N, C-alpha and C positions, 0 to 999 in steps of 0.2 A: 504493500500500500504506500510505498515511498513516493509514488508519483502524485499523491494528493497533498494539498496544503497542510502544513504542520498545525496551523491554528485551528483547523477544522477537526482534528483527531480526537480531542477529549470527549466529544459527544458520541462517538461511535466506537472508539478503541476499547471502551469498557466491556463491550460485548464479546466475550471469549466463549469457547466451547462450554466451560464450566458455568459461567454466568447465564448462558442461554438455556442450560439444562434446568435452571430454577426460575427462569424469566416468567413463564406462564403463571406459576403458582404465586410468585412474589409480587410481580408487577400487575399482571392482568387479573389476578385473583385478589390478593390482599390489598395492594395499594389502590387499585381502581375502585374497589368497593368501599374500603374503610378510610382511606386517606384522601383521595381525590373526589370521592363520592359520585363516581360515574361508573357503575358496574359495566363490565365488558360486553354484556348483552346489548347495551345501547350502541356500541361500536360495531358489533356484528350486524345489527339492524341497519346501521348507516351504510355498511358495505352492501348488504343485500338490496337496499333501495337504489344504489347508484352503480353497481358493477355492470359492465357491458360484456359483450362477446369478445371484445378486443381490449384488454386491460393492461395498464402499466402501473406497477406498485413501486413506490419510492420509500426507502427505509423499511425493509421488509420484516425486521424482527425475527420471530420464529415461524412466520407464515400462518400464525393462528387464525387471523381473520379471513384470509383467503381459503383456509381449510373449513372454517365453520359457516361462512356466509353462503348464500344461494345465488348462483349465477343464472342469467336468463337462458343459457344454452347448456347442453350437457358437456360439450368439449370446447370451452373458451380458449382463446389464444392469450397467454399470460407472459408478460415480460417483467422481470424483477431487476430493479436497479438499486445498488447499495455499494458503498465503499468498503464494507466489511465482508471479507470472504467467508468468515464463519457464519454470519447471518445468511448469506446467500446459500451456503451449503445446507444449513438447517432448514430453510424455507423450501428449497428444492426437494429435499427428502420428504418433507411433510406433504407437499402437494404434487408428488411425482406423478400421480394419476393424470394431471393436466399437462405434463411434459413442458414445464415453463422454460423460457429462455432467460439467461442471466446476463447482466451487464454490470461489471464492477466499475463504478464511476462515482465521482463526487457531485452531488446535485447542485452545489453552489457555484460550480464552474460551468461554462457552456457545455451542453450535452453533445454526445456524438451525433453528427448529422445523419448517420446511417441508422439511427434508432428507430425511425419510422413515426407514424402517427397512430393515435389511439382514440377510441370512443370514450374511455374513462381513464382517469389517472388518480390514484389514491396516495394520500400523504398523511398516513396515520401516525400520530405521536412523533412528528418530524421536527416541527419548528422550534419547540422548546429545547431541543437538543442541539440546535444550530447556533453558532457564535454570532454576536452582534445584536443590534436593535432589530425590532420587527421590520422597520423600513429597509434595513440592510439585508436581512436574510430572506425577505419576500422577493428579492431578485430571482429567487428560484421560480417564481411564477413567470418571469420573463423568459427563463430558459425552457419552461415547459410549453409555453403558448404555441410555438411552431409545431409541437408534437401532439397537440390536442386537436382532434378533428373538429370542423365547424359544427356547432351544436353539441359537441361533446361535453362531458362533465368532469370537473376536478372536485374532489371531495377529500375530507380528512378530519383530523382532530388535533388539538394542541392544548397543553395545560397553561393557563393564564395566571397573571397576578392582577395588578390594578385593583379595581373595585369588585372583582368577582368574589363570591363567598369562599373563604378558606378557613378551615378549622385550625386550632393551635398546632395539631400534628402536621397538617399540610404546610403551614408556614415554616415549621422547623425543618421538615424534610426538604422542602424547596431550597431553604437556605443552605443546607448541607450539600445538596446536589449542585447548586450554583457555585459554591466555594470550590468544588472539585472540578468544575467545568463540564460535568455530565449534563447539567441543564444550563441554559443561558436565557432565562425568561424573566429576569428582574424587571424589565421594562415592557413586557408583552401585555397588551391590553386588548380588550374586545374592539375598541375604537380603531386601534392601529391595524388589526386584522381585517376589519370591515373596510377600512380605507384602501388597503392593499388589494382586496378582492374587487371592490366596486370600480376601481380605476382601470381594471383589466378585463373584467368579465361582466356578465349579466345574470339576472335571476339569482342574486346572491342570497343565501340563507345561512344564518348562524343561530345555533341553539346552545344555550348554556346548561350543562348538567353538572352540578357541583362546581368545581373550578376548571372543567374541561369544556372547550368550545368545539362543537361539532359543526362543520361548515360544508357547504356545497355551492357551486357556481357553474354556469355554462359558458362555453366559448361562443362568441358572436358568430352568427351565420353569415 
């Protein structure tokens, strides 16, 4: 992964084979339900609502949501993009029935021109792991726009701060993650996310569940 910017690594380098083995239980189970107050079922539903037959997933984690969600066709075409080879391998093994294509790349730098276009692009739990302000890291939207088909949907979720409801435990855990560089969401607000989406897409929708923003938007036709 040496070809990727060093400043971007803290947010994804933490995901090793060992940490991915407990990721579903620790993050998608415990943290989502009890800390962030957004049970993972809400994110599975988000995927099921917006997945297409030709989908690109950014920041793939363990492949949990692609595994659990319902696609509109039996054999969708899936591309996985992530800078972390361990995440890609874990996700590929989990959804091997779909024969996904993998691209090891950093989403914050211009994407490979050969990537193609997609009817849906997922960004689940990506932005709060990226360095910089919301305005700086949503340049990712500019990188994906040429790869989102006209009328296609971009969707995802991110953990916010600002005036969203956060328990004492959520505040403490976010502070720890931000100090380690695993999170970089100290200045991430719903307003900044909405501004980034509405300036680039149409039919923007944002729903807050706990301190998690679930969003979707469509490419202009």
